[in-house]
C-alpha positions in Angstrom: 94.2 70.7 97.6 92.3 67.7 98.8 88.9 68.1 100.4 87.6 65.6 102.9 85.4 64.4 100.2 86.3 66.1 97.0 83.8 67.7 94.7 85.1 65.5 91.9 84.4 62.4 93.9 80.8 63.7 94.5 80.3 64.1 90.8 81.7 60.7 90.2 79.0 59.3 92.6 76.4 61.2 90.7 77.5 59.7 87.4 77.6 56.2 88.9 74.2 56.6 90.6 72.1 54.6 88.1 73.9 51.3 88.9 73.1 51.7 92.6 69.5 52.6 91.9 68.6 49.4 90.2 65.8 47.5 91.9 65.9 44.0 93.3 65.0 42.5 90.0 68.1 44.0 88.4 66.4 46.0 85.7 68.6 46.8 82.7 70.8 49.8 83.2 73.0 52.0 81.1 75.8 51.1 83.5 75.7 47.4 82.6 78.9 46.4 80.9 81.1 49.1 79.4 80.2 52.8 79.8 81.9 56.1 80.0 80.7 59.2 81.8 82.2 62.7 81.9 81.3 65.7 84.0 82.1 69.3 84.8 81.4 71.3 87.9 82.2 74.4 89.9 83.1 74.4 93.6 83.8 76.9 96.4 86.4 76.0 99.0 89.3 77.4 101.1 92.4 78.5 99.1 94.7 76.1 101.0 94.3 73.5 103.8 93.6 75.6 106.9 92.8 78.9 105.1 89.9 81.1 105.9 90.0 82.7 102.4 87.7 81.0 99.9 87.9 80.6 96.1 85.8 79.4 93.2 87.4 76.7 91.1 86.4 74.4 88.2 86.5 70.6 88.4 86.1 67.8 85.9 85.7 64.0 86.2 85.9 60.8 84.3 83.9 57.8 85.4 83.5 54.4 83.7 84.0 50.7 83.2 86.0 49.5 80.2 86.8 45.8 79.7 86.4 45.1 83.4 88.5 48.0 84.7 86.7 50.6 86.8 87.6 54.2 86.4 86.8 56.9 88.9 88.1 60.4 89.6 89.9 61.9 92.5 90.2 65.7 93.2 93.1 66.1 90.7 93.6 62.6 89.6 92.2 59.2 88.9 91.8 55.7 90.4 91.6 52.4 88.5 89.9 49.3 90.0 91.1 46.0 88.4 88.6 43.7 90.2 85.1 43.4 88.5 82.3 43.3 91.0 79.4 40.8 90.7 76.0 42.6 90.4 74.0 42.6 93.7 76.9 41.1 95.8 79.6 42.3 98.0 82.4 43.5 95.8 86.2 44.0 96.3 87.7 47.2 95.0 91.5 46.9 94.4 93.6 49.0 92.1 95.9 52.1 91.9 95.3 55.8 92.5 97.1 58.9 91.3 96.6 62.5 92.4 98.1 65.9 91.8 98.3 67.9 95.0 98.1 71.7 94.4 98.0 72.9 98.0 99.7 76.4 98.2 101.0 76.0 94.7 99.0 79.1 93.6 98.0 82.4 95.1 96.3 81.9 98.4 94.6 85.3 98.7 96.2 85.7 102.1 98.6 88.7 102.1 101.0 87.1 104.6 101.0 83.6 103.2 101.6 84.9 99.8 104.9 86.5 100.9 106.3 83.0 100.8 107.4 81.1 97.7 104.7 78.9 96.3 105.1 75.2 97.0 105.9 72.5 94.4 103.2 70.3 93.0 103.1 66.8 94.5 102.3 63.7 92.5 100.9 61.1 94.8 100.7 57.4 93.6 99.8 54.2 95.4 97.2 51.4 95.9 93.5 51.8 96.7 91.5 49.0 98.3 87.9 48.7 99.6 84.6 46.9 99.5 81.1 47.8 98.4 78.2 46.2 100.2 74.8 46.4 98.4 71.3 46.1 100.0 72.3 47.3 103.4 68.9 48.7 104.6 66.8 48.2 101.4 67.2 46.7 97.9 68.4 49.9 96.5 71.2 51.2 98.7 74.9 50.5 99.1 77.7 51.0 101.6 81.3 51.5 100.5 84.5 51.4 102.6 88.0 52.0 101.3 91.4 53.4 101.8 93.9 55.1 99.5 97.6 54.9 100.4 99.9 57.1 98.4 103.4 58.4 98.2 104.7 61.6 96.6 106.9 60.6 93.7 107.6 64.1 92.4 109.8 65.1 95.3 107.6 67.9 96.7 106.7 66.8 100.2 108.2 63.4 99.6 105.9 61.8 102.2 103.1 59.3 102.6 99.3 59.7 102.9 96.6 57.3 104.2 93.0 58.3 103.3 90.2 56.1 104.7 86.7 56.8 103.5 83.1 55.5 104.1 80.1 56.4 102.1 76.4 55.4 102.1 74.1 56.1 99.1 70.5 55.4 98.4 68.0 56.7 95.8 65.2 58.9 97.3 63.1 58.4 94.2 63.6 57.2 90.6 65.3 60.5 89.8 67.0 61.6 93.0 70.1 60.0 94.7 71.4 60.9 98.2 74.9 60.1 99.4 76.5 60.7 102.8 80.3 60.4 103.1 82.9 60.6 105.8 86.7 60.5 105.3 90.0 61.4 107.0 93.5 62.1 105.9 96.7 60.9 107.7 100.0 62.4 106.6 103.5 61.4 107.8 106.2 63.7 109.2 107.5 64.8 105.7 104.0 65.7 104.6 103.2 67.7 107.8 106.6 69.5 107.8 106.2 70.6 104.1 102.7 72.0 104.4 102.4 73.1 108.0 105.8 74.0 109.5 107.1 77.6 109.6 110.9 77.6 109.1 113.1 80.4 110.6 113.4 81.9 107.1 109.6 81.8 106.6 109.1 83.3 110.1 111.5 86.2 109.2 109.6 86.9 106.0 106.0 86.7 107.4 106.3 87.5 111.0 104.7 84.3 112.0 106.2 82.3 114.8 108.5 79.4 114.0 106.7 76.0 114.1 107.6 72.4 113.4 104.6 70.1 112.5 104.7 66.4 113.0 102.7 63.6 111.3 99.2 62.4 112.2 95.6 62.8 111.1 95.3 66.3 109.8 91.8 66.3 108.4 88.4 64.7 109.0 85.1 65.6 107.4 81.8 64.7 105.9 79.8 65.5 102.8 76.1 65.5 101.9 75.4 65.0 98.2 72.1 65.1 96.1 72.0 64.1 92.5 69.1 64.5 90.0 68.6 62.7 86.7 67.2 65.2 84.2 64.9 62.7 82.5 63.6 61.3 85.8 65.2 57.8 85.6 68.5 57.2 87.3 69.0 53.9 85.5 69.2 55.0 81.9 72.2 57.3 82.1 72.1 60.5 80.1 72.4 63.9 81.8 72.3 64.6 85.5 72.8 67.4 88.0 74.3 67.5 91.5 74.6 69.8 94.5 77.1 69.0 97.3 78.1 70.6 100.5 80.4 69.6 103.3 82.6 70.4 106.3 86.2 69.5 107.1 87.9 69.9 110.4 91.7 70.4 110.4 93.3 68.4 113.2 96.5 68.0 115.2 99.7 69.8 114.3 98.0 71.0 111.1 95.4 72.9 113.2 98.1 74.2 115.5 100.2 75.5 112.6 100.3 79.3 112.3 99.0 79.0 108.8 95.8 77.7 110.3 95.7 79.0 113.9 96.8 82.6 113.1 96.1 83.1 109.4 93.2 80.8 108.8 90.7 78.5 110.5 90.4 74.8 111.4 86.8 74.9 110.2 86.6 74.4 106.4 83.3 74.5 104.5 82.8 73.7 100.8 80.2 73.3 98.2 79.6 72.9 94.5 77.3 72.1 91.6 77.9 70.1 88.5 76.6 68.5 85.3 77.4 65.0 84.0 76.6 62.9 81.0 76.8 59.1 80.5 77.6 57.6 77.1 
């Protein structure tokens, strides 16, 4: 499933932190030119969108810049940015994003919901666009605004998603980075119907009332992230740790769905820890 701000995205921020932490004189950084960073983490989140049952799950990320193409992770996918950004200046982010949606494709740990057949995996592809603004409040911070627009090409929900997001990050010291993020998810009628409607057949099996969900914004949330460089210098890459926590509110027809209103909760909390290394 997709979190308001995914744990993978938080770890990606951790791995990219040294570039944002350079001082006004643009000291050399391990993130100048080509680099590649990998990471692993463990998270704790609801078992499906709107669930009040929580699970532990592993997550991994890939972050880098190779020959002018930026690479960053999504929850279960990846984004490519084809526009190189000039150091210390406003940069355009423009590329493609792909994600694998696993919402209710596995055991939900809810006895009623698990009476239903598991859903198909969705493969969501589309463009991503945004801007990054450095030096907003001081010489070390940055503000990023962007939107992913994706369509399911695997024939699961068959719908469209629009996911706007805003994040602000700043180093608290040479070793510690803080990031605050807010995002939302809009799904069209096909998306909403697939994940949040209760058909007559599903109602007969589960005892839940029949329900038809329509499109709209179905999630909004925020995340607080802290990253720590293990050798005390954010600029030189190497190993780093992160801790992240956040909250998502399920909205609209998704919140009114029996899967959320009766079997789950519109309040979704999540957290995680991870380790990354930059080459």
